[in-house]
N, CA and C atoms as an extended XYZ file, in Angstrom:
552
Properties=species:S:1:pos:R:3:atomname:S:1:resname:S:1:resid:I:1 pbc="F F F"
N        82.082      148.887       72.912 N   MET     1
C        82.945      147.979       72.210 CA  MET     1
C        83.616      147.007       73.175 C   MET     1
N        84.111      147.508       74.305 N   LYS     2
C        84.749      146.627       75.274 CA  LYS     2
C        83.762      145.596       75.793 C   LYS     2
N        82.525      146.036       76.029 N   TYR     3
C        81.524      145.129       76.571 CA  TYR     3
C        81.221      144.008       75.590 C   TYR     3
N        81.056      144.314       74.316 N   SER     4
C        80.705      143.267       73.362 CA  SER     4
C        81.891      142.327       73.132 C   SER     4
N        83.121      142.834       73.148 N   LEU     5
C        84.290      141.972       72.997 CA  LEU     5
C        84.392      141.038       74.205 C   LEU     5
N        84.214      141.599       75.407 N   PHE     6
C        84.238      140.784       76.612 CA  PHE     6
C        83.126      139.740       76.573 C   PHE     6
N        81.931      140.136       76.159 N   SER     7
C        80.802      139.207       76.091 CA  SER     7
C        81.081      138.078       75.120 C   SER     7
N        81.698      138.406       73.997 N   SER     8
C        82.020      137.377       73.004 CA  SER     8
C        83.043      136.393       73.549 C   SER     8
N        84.068      136.916       74.197 N   ILE     9
C        85.101      136.045       74.767 CA  ILE     9
C        84.502      135.168       75.861 C   ILE     9
N        83.686      135.752       76.716 N   ALA    10
C        83.062      134.981       77.796 CA  ALA    10
C        82.150      133.898       77.234 C   ALA    10
N        81.376      134.224       76.215 N   ALA    11
C        80.478      133.237       75.604 CA  ALA    11
C        81.277      132.109       74.972 C   ALA    11
N        82.358      132.459       74.303 N   LEU    12
C        83.215      131.448       73.690 CA  LEU    12
C        83.837      130.546       74.752 C   LEU    12
N        84.313      131.135       75.829 N   ALA    13
C        84.921      130.359       76.905 CA  ALA    13
C        83.902      129.410       77.529 C   ALA    13
N        82.706      129.905       77.776 N   LEU    14
C        81.680      129.056       78.374 CA  LEU    14
C        81.267      127.934       77.442 C   LEU    14
N        81.105      128.223       76.165 N   SER    15
C        80.683      127.179       75.233 CA  SER    15
C        81.775      126.147       75.035 C   SER    15
N        83.046      126.561       75.013 N   SER    16
C        84.126      125.591       74.834 CA  SER    16
C        84.321      124.748       76.085 C   SER    16
N        84.071      125.324       77.264 N   SER    17
C        84.230      124.523       78.475 CA  SER    17
C        83.166      123.436       78.532 C   SER    17
N        81.976      123.716       77.984 N   LYS    18
C        80.934      122.694       77.954 CA  LYS    18
C        81.309      121.562       77.016 C   LYS    18
N        82.020      121.884       75.954 N   ALA    19
C        82.397      120.869       74.980 CA  ALA    19
C        83.409      119.889       75.564 C   ALA    19
N        84.246      120.341       76.485 N   PHE    20
C        85.285      119.486       77.040 CA  PHE    20
C        84.930      118.906       78.407 C   PHE    20
N        83.947      119.462       79.050 N   ALA    21
C        83.592      118.989       80.385 CA  ALA    21
C        82.893      117.645       80.291 C   ALA    21
N        83.276      116.734       81.161 N   LYS    22
C        82.636      115.432       81.227 CA  LYS    22
C        81.854      115.360       82.527 C   LYS    22
N        80.555      115.156       82.443 N   PRO    23
C        79.802      115.031       83.691 CA  PRO    23
C        80.199      113.745       84.413 C   PRO    23
N        80.268      113.833       85.699 N   VAL    24
C        80.631      112.685       86.518 CA  VAL    24
C        79.380      112.233       87.256 C   VAL    24
N        79.062      110.973       87.099 N   GLU    25
C        77.908      110.410       87.779 CA  GLU    25
C        78.376      109.784       89.091 C   GLU    25
N        77.963      110.340       90.200 N   LEU    26
C        78.302      109.784       91.499 CA  LEU    26
C        77.029      109.249       92.143 C   LEU    26
N        77.154      108.102       92.731 N   ALA    27
C        76.008      107.532       93.416 CA  ALA    27
C        75.722      108.340       94.677 C   ALA    27
N        74.447      108.577       94.916 N   ALA    28
C        74.071      109.294       96.134 CA  ALA    28
C        74.311      108.384       97.330 C   ALA    28
N        74.842      108.957       98.369 N   ARG    29
C        75.118      108.199       99.579 CA  ARG    29
C        74.610      108.962      100.769 C   ARG    29
N        73.806      108.320      101.561 N   ALA    30
C        73.264      108.992      102.740 CA  ALA    30
C        74.369      109.348      103.724 C   ALA    30
N        75.335      108.465      103.881 N   ASP    31
C        76.399      108.670      104.846 CA  ASP    31
C        77.767      108.449      104.197 C   ASP    31
N        78.248      109.422      103.420 N   PRO    32
C        79.573      109.241      102.827 CA  PRO    32
C        80.650      109.304      103.910 C   PRO    32
N        81.784      108.755      103.582 N   THR    33
C        82.936      108.789      104.482 CA  THR    33
C        84.033      109.587      103.807 C   THR    33
N        84.754      110.393      104.585 N   VAL    34
C        85.914      111.128      104.084 CA  VAL    34
C        87.159      110.390      104.566 C   VAL    34
N        88.016      110.013      103.610 N   TYR    35
C        89.282      109.342      103.917 CA  TYR    35
C        90.421      110.326      103.722 C   TYR    35
N        91.385      110.325      104.624 N   PHE    36
C        92.554      111.194      104.530 CA  PHE    36
C        93.793      110.332      104.277 C   PHE    36
N        94.487      110.596      103.172 N   CYS    37
C        95.739      109.909      102.817 CA  CYS    37
C        96.834      110.963      102.797 C   CYS    37
N        97.836      110.833      103.644 N   GLY    38
C        98.877      111.846      103.669 CA  GLY    38
C        99.995      111.505      104.633 C   GLY    38
N       100.775      112.528      104.937 N   ASP    39
C       101.933      112.384      105.819 CA  ASP    39
C       101.604      112.936      107.199 C   ASP    39
N       102.631      113.243      107.985 N   SER    40
C       102.424      113.681      109.372 CA  SER    40
C       101.633      114.967      109.487 C   SER    40
N       101.597      115.782      108.440 N   THR    41
C       100.849      117.034      108.525 CA  THR    41
C        99.342      116.795      108.581 C   THR    41
N        98.912      115.569      108.271 N   MET    42
C        97.504      115.171      108.371 CA  MET    42
C        97.274      114.159      109.486 C   MET    42
N        98.313      113.437      109.870 N   ALA    43
C        98.178      112.251      110.725 CA  ALA    43
C        97.969      112.577      112.198 C   ALA    43
N        97.389      111.624      112.876 N   ARG    44
C        97.304      111.649      114.341 CA  ARG    44
C        98.648      111.135      114.842 C   ARG    44
N        99.319      111.901      115.677 N   SER    45
C       100.644      111.466      116.141 CA  SER    45
C       100.506      110.408      117.231 C   SER    45
N       101.545      109.634      117.380 N   SER    46
C       101.524      108.577      118.392 CA  SER    46
C       101.650      109.147      119.803 C   SER    46
N       102.274      110.335      119.924 N   ASP    47
C       102.475      110.912      121.252 CA  ASP    47
C       101.463      112.010      121.600 C   ASP    47
N       100.613      112.374      120.635 N   GLY    48
C        99.600      113.390      120.892 CA  GLY    48
C       100.141      114.804      120.989 C   GLY    48
N       101.427      114.997      120.691 N   VAL    49
C       102.041      116.315      120.811 CA  VAL    49
C       101.910      117.110      119.514 C   VAL    49
N       102.218      116.483      118.390 N   MET    50
C       102.158      117.181      117.106 CA  MET    50
C       101.204      116.466      116.163 C   MET    50
N        99.923      116.694      116.346 N   ASP    51
C        98.924      116.072      115.502 CA  ASP    51
C        98.726      116.866      114.228 C   ASP    51
N        98.402      116.152      113.153 N   GLY    52
C        98.129      116.785      111.874 CA  GLY    52
C        96.729      117.376      111.819 C   GLY    52
N        96.497      118.164      110.776 N   TRP    53
C        95.243      118.913      110.671 CA  TRP    53
C        94.012      118.044      110.462 C   TRP    53
N        94.141      116.863      109.859 N   ALA    54
C        92.953      116.043      109.581 CA  ALA    54
C        92.235      115.642      110.861 C   ALA    54
N        92.987      115.422      111.908 N   GLN    55
C        92.372      115.059      113.184 CA  GLN    55
C        91.450      116.174      113.674 C   GLN    55
N        91.826      117.405      113.413 N   TYR    56
C        91.043      118.536      113.921 CA  TYR    56
C        89.876      118.897      113.007 C   TYR    56
N        90.052      118.722      111.708 N   VAL    57
C        88.954      119.037      110.795 CA  VAL    57
C        87.812      118.033      110.970 C   VAL    57
N        88.149      116.829      111.429 N   GLU    58
C        87.133      115.796      111.645 CA  GLU    58
C        86.002      116.289      112.546 C   GLU    58
N        86.339      117.065      113.555 N   GLN    59
C        85.315      117.509      114.508 CA  GLN    59
C        84.342      118.521      113.905 C   GLN    59
N        84.680      119.083      112.740 N   TYR    60
C        83.805      120.060      112.098 CA  TYR    60
C        83.000      119.459      110.950 C   TYR    60
N        83.237      118.200      110.646 N   LEU    61
C        82.509      117.542      109.574 CA  LEU    61
C        81.317      116.787      110.139 C   LEU    61
N        80.278      116.692      109.348 N   THR    62
C        79.069      115.999      109.795 CA  THR    62
C        78.964      114.616      109.170 C   THR    62
N        80.058      114.130      108.614 N   VAL    63
C        80.105      112.797      108.027 CA  VAL    63
C        81.199      111.994      108.715 C   VAL    63
N        81.206      110.704      108.479 N   SER    64
C        82.244      109.843      109.044 CA  SER    64
C        83.593      110.157      108.418 C   SER    64
N        84.651      110.006      109.192 N   THR    65
C        86.009      110.233      108.686 CA  THR    65
C        86.897      109.056      109.062 C   THR    65
N        87.870      108.789      108.198 N   VAL    66
C        88.867      107.762      108.467 CA  VAL    66
C        90.217      108.360      108.122 C   VAL    66
N        91.040      108.568      109.134 N   ASN    67
C        92.344      109.190      108.928 CA  ASN    67
C        93.392      108.097      108.714 C   ASN    67
N        93.797      107.916      107.462 N   LYS    68
C        94.799      106.908      107.092 CA  LYS    68
C        96.164      107.541      106.860 C   LYS    68
N        96.333      108.808      107.239 N   ALA    69
C        97.616      109.487      107.079 CA  ALA    69
C        98.633      108.870      108.037 C   ALA    69
N        99.875      108.763      107.564 N   ILE    70
C       100.954      108.162      108.349 CA  ILE    70
C       102.175      109.075      108.281 C   ILE    70
N       102.729      109.416      109.418 N   GLY    71
C       103.920      110.261      109.448 CA  GLY    71
C       105.089      109.631      108.703 C   GLY    71
N       105.895      110.490      108.079 N   GLY    72
C       107.096      110.035      107.400 CA  GLY    72
C       106.871      109.429      106.032 C   GLY    72
N       105.665      109.508      105.507 N   ARG    73
C       105.377      108.899      104.218 CA  ARG    73
C       105.432      109.922      103.098 C   ARG    73
N       105.782      109.427      101.927 N   SER    74
C       105.729      110.206      100.695 CA  SER    74
C       104.675      109.549       99.812 C   SER    74
N       104.369      110.168       98.690 N   ALA    75
C       103.439      109.546       97.749 CA  ALA    75
C       103.986      108.189       97.317 C   ALA    75
N       105.296      108.131       97.115 N   ARG    76
C       105.940      106.873       96.697 CA  ARG    76
C       105.845      105.797       97.777 C   ARG    76
N       106.246      106.121       98.999 N   SER    77
C       106.249      105.086      100.038 CA  SER    77
C       104.824      104.664      100.392 C   SER    77
N       103.877      105.588      100.367 N   TYR    78
C       102.475      105.263      100.632 CA  TYR    78
C       101.979      104.281       99.571 C   TYR    78
N       102.378      104.516       98.308 N   TRP    79
C       102.018      103.616       97.209 CA  TRP    79
C       102.689      102.254       97.395 C   TRP    79
N       104.014      102.261       97.612 N   ASN    80
C       104.770      101.012       97.714 CA  ASN    80
C       104.344      100.157       98.905 C   ASN    80
N       103.905      100.780       99.965 N   GLU    81
C       103.455      100.035      101.155 CA  GLU    81
C       102.026       99.517      101.012 C   GLU    81
N       101.377       99.830       99.893 N   GLY    82
C       100.018       99.354       99.658 CA  GLY    82
C        98.951      100.146      100.383 C   GLY    82
N        99.312      101.314      100.893 N   ARG    83
C        98.350      102.100      101.676 CA  ARG    83
C        97.259      102.727      100.811 C   ARG    83
N        97.606      103.153       99.587 N   PHE    84
C        96.554      103.653       98.684 CA  PHE    84
C        95.586      102.517       98.355 C   PHE    84
N        96.120      101.325       98.120 N   GLN    85
C        95.256      100.179       97.820 CA  GLN    85
C        94.354       99.851       98.998 C   GLN    85
N        94.900       99.956      100.208 N   GLU    86
C        94.101       99.710      101.411 CA  GLU    86
C        92.903      100.657      101.477 C   GLU    86
N        93.134      101.928      101.173 N   VAL    87
C        92.038      102.897      101.177 CA  VAL    87
C        91.073      102.590      100.029 C   VAL    87
N        91.612      102.270       98.847 N   ALA    88
C        90.750      101.941       97.700 CA  ALA    88
C        89.859      100.740       98.023 C   ALA    88
N        90.357       99.797       98.798 N   ASP    89
C        89.558       98.633       99.179 CA  ASP    89
C        88.413       99.010      100.114 C   ASP    89
N        88.560      100.093      100.852 N   LEU    90
C        87.523      100.540      101.792 CA  LEU    90
C        86.507      101.491      101.150 C   LEU    90
N        86.957      102.249      100.173 N   VAL    91
C        86.142      103.312       99.581 CA  VAL    91
C        84.920      102.737       98.864 C   VAL    91
N        83.808      103.449       99.035 N   GLN    92
C        82.577      103.113       98.334 CA  GLN    92
C        82.159      104.313       97.505 C   GLN    92
N        81.326      104.062       96.536 N   SER    93
C        80.840      105.135       95.684 CA  SER    93
C        80.189      106.221       96.539 C   SER    93
N        80.548      107.457       96.270 N   GLY    94
C        80.017      108.592       97.027 CA  GLY    94
C        80.927      109.067       98.139 C   GLY    94
N        81.962      108.289       98.473 N   ASP    95
C        82.913      108.711       99.500 CA  ASP    95
C        83.839      109.797       98.951 C   ASP    95
N        84.602      110.408       99.832 N   ILE    96
C        85.543      111.476       99.482 CA  ILE    96
C        86.926      111.068       99.978 C   ILE    96
N        87.940      111.252       99.128 N   VAL    97
C        89.312      110.930       99.511 CA  VAL    97
C        90.160      112.183       99.344 C   VAL    97
N        90.817      112.605      100.424 N   VAL    98
C        91.713      113.758      100.402 CA  VAL    98
C        93.146      113.230      100.395 C   VAL    98
N        93.939      113.655       99.393 N   ILE    99
C        95.326      113.203       99.253 CA  ILE    99
C        96.251      114.401       99.405 C   ILE    99
N        97.201      114.303      100.348 N   GLU   100
C        98.150      115.391      100.568 CA  GLU   100
C        99.520      114.822      100.934 C   GLU   100
N       100.491      115.064      100.078 N   PHE   101
C       101.876      114.671      100.334 CA  PHE   101
C       102.790      115.817       99.915 C   PHE   101
N       104.086      115.649      100.100 N   GLY   102
C       105.059      116.636       99.652 CA  GLY   102
C       106.226      116.822      100.606 C   GLY   102
N       105.984      116.720      101.904 N   HIS   103
C       107.065      116.985      102.856 CA  HIS   103
C       108.185      115.953      102.807 C   HIS   103
N       107.869      114.730      102.453 N   ASN   104
C       108.859      113.657      102.470 CA  ASN   104
C       109.217      113.167      101.072 C   ASN   104
N       108.786      113.876      100.048 N   ASP   105
C       108.973      113.429       98.669 CA  ASP   105
C       110.260      113.942       98.026 C   ASP   105
N       110.942      114.866       98.652 N   GLY   106
C       112.160      115.440       98.082 CA  GLY   106
C       113.337      114.487       98.137 C   GLY   106
N       114.456      114.952       97.669 N   GLY   107
C       115.659      114.124       97.636 CA  GLY   107
C       115.829      113.491       96.268 C   GLY   107
N       116.672      112.497       96.202 N   SER   108
C       116.924      111.831       94.929 CA  SER   108
C       116.980      110.328       95.116 C   SER   108
N       116.156      109.589       94.380 N   PRO   109
C       116.246      108.138       94.455 CA  PRO   109
C       117.498      107.598       93.765 C   PRO   109
N       118.144      108.435       92.972 N   GLU   110
C       119.330      108.002       92.239 CA  GLU   110
C       120.623      108.217       93.032 C   GLU   110
N       120.520      108.950       94.138 N   SER   111
C       121.697      109.252       94.935 CA  SER   111
C       121.324      109.166       96.412 C   SER   111
N       121.701      108.078       97.070 N   ASN   112
C       121.390      107.897       98.482 CA  ASN   112
C       119.876      107.806       98.731 C   ASN   112
N       119.206      106.916       98.018 N   ASP   113
C       117.747      106.759       98.094 CA  ASP   113
C       117.306      106.374       99.504 C   ASP   113
N       116.328      107.105      100.026 N   ASN   114
C       115.791      106.827      101.358 CA  ASN   114
C       114.466      106.055      101.301 C   ASN   114
N       114.045      105.651      100.104 N   GLY   115
C       112.795      104.910       99.960 CA  GLY   115
C       111.567      105.786       99.892 C   GLY   115
N       111.752      107.101       99.980 N   ARG   116
C       110.613      108.019       99.924 CA  ARG   116
C       110.705      108.992       98.760 C   ARG   116
N       111.900      109.309       98.327 N   SER   117
C       112.099      110.310       97.267 CA  SER   117
C       111.460      109.864       95.967 C   SER   117
N       110.839      110.825       95.282 N   ASP   118
C       110.248      110.566       93.972 CA  ASP   118
C       111.239      110.966       92.889 C   ASP   118
N       111.057      110.412       91.708 N   CYS   119
C       111.866      110.803       90.561 CA  CYS   119
C       111.531      112.252       90.208 C   CYS   119
N       112.522      113.080       89.904 N   PRO   120
C       112.225      114.461       89.503 CA  PRO   120
C       111.377      114.491       88.225 C   PRO   120
N       110.506      115.477       88.130 N   GLY   121
C       109.687      115.646       86.936 CA  GLY   121
C       108.232      115.836       87.280 C   GLY   121
N       107.478      116.270       86.280 N   ALA   122
C       106.066      116.566       86.482 CA  ALA   122
C       105.163      115.679       85.636 C   ALA   122
N       105.694      114.559       85.167 N   GLY   123
C       104.897      113.696       84.297 CA  GLY   123
C       105.217      112.232       84.502 C   GLY   123
N       105.602      111.585       83.405 N   THR   124
C       105.827      110.141       83.440 CA  THR   124
C       107.309      109.776       83.463 C   THR   124
N       108.164      110.720       83.838 N   GLU   125
C       109.591      110.431       83.924 CA  GLU   125
C       109.832      109.318       84.952 C   GLU   125
N       110.874      108.549       84.735 N   THR   126
C       111.260      107.511       85.687 CA  THR   126
C       112.755      107.599       85.946 C   THR   126
N       113.174      107.016       87.031 N   CYS   127
C       114.591      106.866       87.332 CA  CYS   127
C       114.731      105.572       88.123 C   CYS   127
N       115.943      105.216       88.459 N   VAL   128
C       116.193      103.950       89.143 CA  VAL   128
C       116.821      104.231       90.504 C   VAL   128
N       116.285      103.570       91.517 N   SER   129
C       116.807      103.719       92.884 CA  SER   129
C       118.204      103.132       92.968 C   SER   129
N       119.129      103.897       93.523 N   ASP   130
C       120.491      103.382       93.716 CA  ASP   130
C       120.545      102.379       94.871 C   ASP   130
N       119.529      102.359       95.707 N   ALA   131
C       119.519      101.454       96.860 CA  ALA   131
C       118.847      100.118       96.550 C   ALA   131
N       117.743      100.159       95.789 N   THR   132
C       116.964       98.934       95.577 CA  THR   132
C       116.921       98.476       94.126 C   THR   132
N       117.258       99.369       93.197 N   GLY   133
C       117.168       99.037       91.778 CA  GLY   133
C       115.760       99.149       91.218 C   GLY   133
N       114.792       99.544       92.064 N   GLU   134
C       113.411       99.665       91.582 CA  GLU   134
C       113.265      100.864       90.658 C   GLU   134
N       112.297      100.790       89.770 N   THR   135
C       111.933      101.939       88.950 CA  THR   135
C       111.117      102.880       89.817 C   THR   135
N       111.520      104.128       89.867 N   VAL   136
C       110.849      105.132       90.687 CA  VAL   136
C       110.160      106.117       89.745 C   VAL   136
N       108.941      106.477       90.083 N   TYR   137
C       108.143      107.385       89.270 CA  TYR   137
C       108.108      108.772       89.918 C   TYR   137
N       107.460      109.705       89.261 N   THR   138
C       107.349      111.070       89.779 CA  THR   138
C       106.234      111.163       90.827 C   THR   138
N       106.286      112.218       91.608 N   PHE   139
C       105.226      112.545       92.561 CA  PHE   139
C       103.884      112.573       91.839 C   PHE   139
N       103.856      113.249       90.695 N   VAL   140
C       102.622      113.388       89.915 CA  VAL   140
C       102.076      112.010       89.529 C   VAL   140
N       102.950      111.117       89.093 N   PHE   141
C       102.532      109.774       88.694 CA  PHE   141
C       101.852      109.044       89.846 C   PHE   141
N       102.486      109.038       91.018 N   TYR   142
C       101.911      108.322       92.166 CA  TYR   142
C       100.554      108.894       92.564 C   TYR   142
N       100.429      110.212       92.566 N   VAL   143
C        99.159      110.849       92.950 CA  VAL   143
C        98.074      110.547       91.913 C   VAL   143
N        98.439      110.589       90.638 N   ILE   144
C        97.452      110.286       89.590 CA  ILE   144
C        97.000      108.832       89.681 C   ILE   144
N        97.931      107.908       89.866 N   GLN   145
C        97.554      106.494       89.965 CA  GLN   145
C        96.636      106.256       91.163 C   GLN   145
N        96.939      106.873       92.293 N   ALA   146
C        96.093      106.735       93.479 CA  ALA   146
C        94.713      107.333       93.220 C   ALA   146
N        94.682      108.497       92.585 N   SER   147
C        93.405      109.149       92.284 CA  SER   147
C        92.551      108.279       91.378 C   SER   147
N        93.164      107.686       90.378 N   LYS   148
C        92.424      106.802       89.465 CA  LYS   148
C        91.783      105.641       90.220 C   LYS   148
N        92.511      105.059       91.163 N   LYS   149
C        91.956      103.955       91.959 CA  LYS   149
C        90.691      104.392       92.698 C   LYS   149
N        90.752      105.586       93.275 N   MET   150
C        89.606      106.068       94.055 CA  MET   150
C        88.439      106.445       93.137 C   MET   150
N        88.756      107.084       92.015 N   LEU   151
C        87.716      107.478       91.069 CA  LEU   151
C        87.005      106.265       90.477 C   LEU   151
N        87.756      105.184       90.236 N   GLU   152
C        87.155      103.946       89.723 CA  GLU   152
C        86.110      103.386       90.680 C   GLU   152
N        86.276      103.666       91.950 N   LYS   153
C        85.321      103.195       92.955 CA  LYS   153
C        84.141      104.160       93.112 C   LYS   153
N        84.171      105.294       92.395 N   GLY   154
C        83.082      106.263       92.480 CA  GLY   154
C        83.282      107.324       93.539 C   GLY   154
N        84.494      107.438       94.062 N   ALA   155
C        84.779      108.437       95.087 CA  ALA   155
C        85.088      109.790       94.446 C   ALA   155
N        84.929      110.829       95.201 N   THR   156
C        85.395      112.160       94.828 CA  THR   156
C        86.778      112.315       95.428 C   THR   156
N        87.751      112.769       94.628 N   VAL   157
C        89.119      112.922       95.097 CA  VAL   157
C        89.442      114.405       95.225 C   VAL   157
N        89.984      114.785       96.362 N   ILE   158
C        90.447      116.157       96.600 CA  ILE   158
C        91.961      116.099       96.745 C   ILE   158
N        92.668      116.797       95.860 N   LEU   159
C        94.124      116.877       95.952 CA  LEU   159
C        94.474      118.138       96.719 C   LEU   159
N        94.958      117.956       97.914 N   SER   160
C        95.301      119.061       98.798 CA  SER   160
C        96.791      119.338       98.661 C   SER   160
N        97.152      120.598       98.433 N   SER   161
C        98.577      120.903       98.295 CA  SER   161
C        99.260      120.822       99.657 C   SER   161
N       100.540      120.630       99.602 N   GLN   162
C       101.366      120.443      100.795 CA  GLN   162
C       101.161      121.562      101.808 C   GLN   162
N       101.039      121.181      103.073 N   THR   163
C       100.980      122.152      104.156 CA  THR   163
C       102.312      122.897      104.182 C   THR   163
N       102.298      124.236      104.273 N   PRO   164
C       103.564      124.986      104.210 CA  PRO   164
C       104.513      124.661      105.361 C   PRO   164
N       105.787      124.758      105.063 N   ASN   165
C       106.801      124.691      106.106 CA  ASN   165
C       106.766      125.986      106.903 C   ASN   165
N       107.495      126.048      107.997 N   ASN   166
C       107.628      127.278      108.770 CA  ASN   166
C       108.364      128.305      107.910 C   ASN   166
N       107.653      129.305      107.429 N   GLN   167
C       108.240      130.271      106.504 CA  GLN   167
C       109.179      131.264      107.184 C   GLN   167
N       109.226      131.245      108.510 N   TRP   168
C       110.144      132.109      109.250 CA  TRP   168
C       111.334      131.329      109.810 C   TRP   168
N       111.406      130.038      109.483 N   GLU   169
C       112.503      129.216      110.004 CA  GLU   169
C       113.845      129.817      109.594 C   GLU   169
N       114.740      129.929      110.520 N   GLY   170
C       116.045      130.525      110.249 CA  GLY   170
C       116.071      132.032      110.434 C   GLY   170
N       114.925      132.632      110.832 N   GLY   171
C       114.884      134.063      111.106 CA  GLY   171
C       114.613      134.948      109.909 C   GLY   171
N       114.534      134.381      108.720 N   THR   172
C       114.256      135.157      107.516 CA  THR   172
C       113.038      134.572      106.823 C   THR   172
N       112.139      135.436      106.388 N   TYR   173
C       110.919      134.965      105.726 CA  TYR   173
C       111.226      134.440      104.330 C   TYR   173
N       110.734      133.260      104.052 N   SER   174
C       110.846      132.656      102.726 CA  SER   174
C       109.484      132.102      102.365 C   SER   174
N       108.758      132.794      101.501 N   GLY   175
C       107.385      132.413      101.181 CA  GLY   175
C       107.236      131.578       99.931 C   GLY   175
N       108.318      131.117       99.357 N   ALA   176
C       108.231      130.327       98.133 CA  ALA   176
C       107.736      128.918       98.451 C   ALA   176
N       106.693      128.461       97.748 N   PRO   177
C       106.212      127.113       97.991 CA  PRO   177
C       107.152      126.066       97.406 C   PRO   177
N       107.117      124.874       97.962 N   SER   178
C       107.933      123.793       97.411 CA  SER   178
C       107.381      123.382       96.052 C   SER   178
N       108.168      122.652       95.283 N   ARG   179
C       107.706      122.243       93.952 CA  ARG   179
C       106.498      121.331       94.000 C   ARG   179
N       106.282      120.667       95.135 N   PHE   180
C       105.170      119.738       95.233 CA  PHE   180
C       103.824      120.447       95.308 C   PHE   180
N       103.814      121.700       95.729 N   VAL   181
C       102.565      122.479       95.733 CA  VAL   181
C       102.093      122.656       94.289 C   VAL   181
N       102.999      123.012       93.409 N   GLY   182
C       102.645      123.159       91.991 CA  GLY   182
C       102.272      121.841       91.353 C   GLY   182
N       102.945      120.784       91.713 N   TYR   183
C       102.629      119.468       91.147 CA  TYR   183
C       101.232      119.025       91.523 C   TYR   183
N       100.861      119.286       92.769 N   GLN   184
C        99.562      118.831       93.245 CA  GLN   184
C        98.458      119.584       92.536 C   GLN   184
């Protein structure tokens, strides 16, 4: 009885996933390029002391890589500075874009805005910057808009969750991920 109930549920799950799945047609590319969009945890540092992980993963990939990660950036500031657009202008069908932010996205744009903080929320919520008066969107909004730009060009987008902070900082272990890990 357990086996047939499990089989029925599994068959139903598989058939329903086929009904909602949309096949994605990607152009074949002999030499795709992997682009990295992120903050200092991915970036090549200017002093060579604290380099991000993308610089090191490059040596293990057999395709071309372009590291566009910039230290101190959030999804919002990367968007506002036109950096996502810069990558979208370079991307060709068949390329791969890895997006990772979160370390600089905290804070509040409504109270002492630093130009990097995203509006709180997990959807289309907005708020207004107390410093510039601009409409500020959520982390999720900026990442989705950037992903859409890359997908329109035929790229594969990988959303990488935030690199963890030092979980032993302060002498006590704290393993709770930031809210941006869940958002991503």
